[in-house]
C-alpha positions as CSV (number, residue, x, y, z in Angstrom):
1,M,-23.2,22.4,-72.1
2,W,-21.7,22.2,-68.6
3,T,-20.1,25.3,-67.1
4,V,-17.6,25.7,-64.3
5,I,-19.1,28.0,-61.7
6,Y,-16.8,27.5,-58.8
7,I,-13.5,25.9,-57.8
8,A,-13.6,24.4,-54.3
9,A,-10.3,24.1,-52.5
10,N,-11.0,20.6,-51.2
11,R,-13.4,17.6,-51.5
12,K,-15.3,18.4,-48.3
13,L,-16.3,21.8,-49.5
14,A,-17.1,20.5,-53.0
15,L,-19.4,17.9,-51.6
16,R,-21.1,20.4,-49.3
17,L,-21.8,22.7,-52.2
18,E,-22.9,19.9,-54.4
19,Q,-25.4,18.8,-51.8
20,R,-26.8,22.4,-51.4
21,L,-27.2,22.8,-55.2
22,T,-28.9,19.4,-55.5
23,Q,-31.3,20.3,-52.8
24,E,-32.3,23.4,-54.8
25,G,-32.9,21.2,-57.9
26,I,-29.7,22.0,-59.8
27,M,-27.8,19.2,-61.6
28,V,-24.2,19.2,-60.5
29,N,-20.9,17.5,-61.7
30,L,-17.7,17.6,-59.7
31,R,-14.4,17.3,-61.5
32,P,-11.1,16.9,-59.6
33,I,-8.3,19.3,-60.7
34,G,-4.8,17.7,-60.8
35,T,-3.8,14.1,-60.4
36,A,-4.9,12.0,-57.5
37,Q,-2.1,9.5,-58.1
38,A,0.6,12.1,-57.4
39,G,-1.4,13.4,-54.5
40,D,-1.4,16.9,-55.8
41,L,-5.1,17.7,-56.2
42,A,-5.6,21.4,-56.5
43,G,-9.3,21.3,-55.8
44,Y,-12.6,20.5,-57.5
45,E,-14.4,22.2,-60.3
46,I,-18.1,22.5,-59.7
47,L,-20.0,22.3,-63.0
48,V,-23.7,23.0,-63.7
49,P,-25.7,23.2,-66.9
50,E,-25.1,26.6,-68.6
51,S,-28.8,27.5,-68.3
52,E,-28.6,27.1,-64.5
53,A,-25.3,28.9,-63.9
54,E,-26.7,32.2,-62.7
55,E,-29.0,30.6,-60.2
56,A,-26.3,28.2,-59.0
57,N,-23.9,31.1,-58.4
58,E,-26.5,32.8,-56.2
59,I,-27.0,29.6,-54.2
60,I,-23.2,29.1,-53.8
61,S,-22.8,32.8,-52.7
62,T,-25.5,32.3,-50.0
63,A,-24.0,29.0,-48.9
64,L,-20.5,30.4,-48.5
65,T,-21.6,33.4,-46.4
66,S,-23.8,31.4,-44.0
């Protein structure tokens, strides 16, 4: 089961965090929030397997403070 662990405000941040998690061996899915056609994307959900959520949260916390 995939779990949302973070909502990134934009695509650039979502891709940066995805790259960081992938480097650490975590599987990641990104899911846009809103509708791209209307141009009103509200960000991106970052999802990881439930079993890796705690580790992924720690990685994201470190990435956001550095």
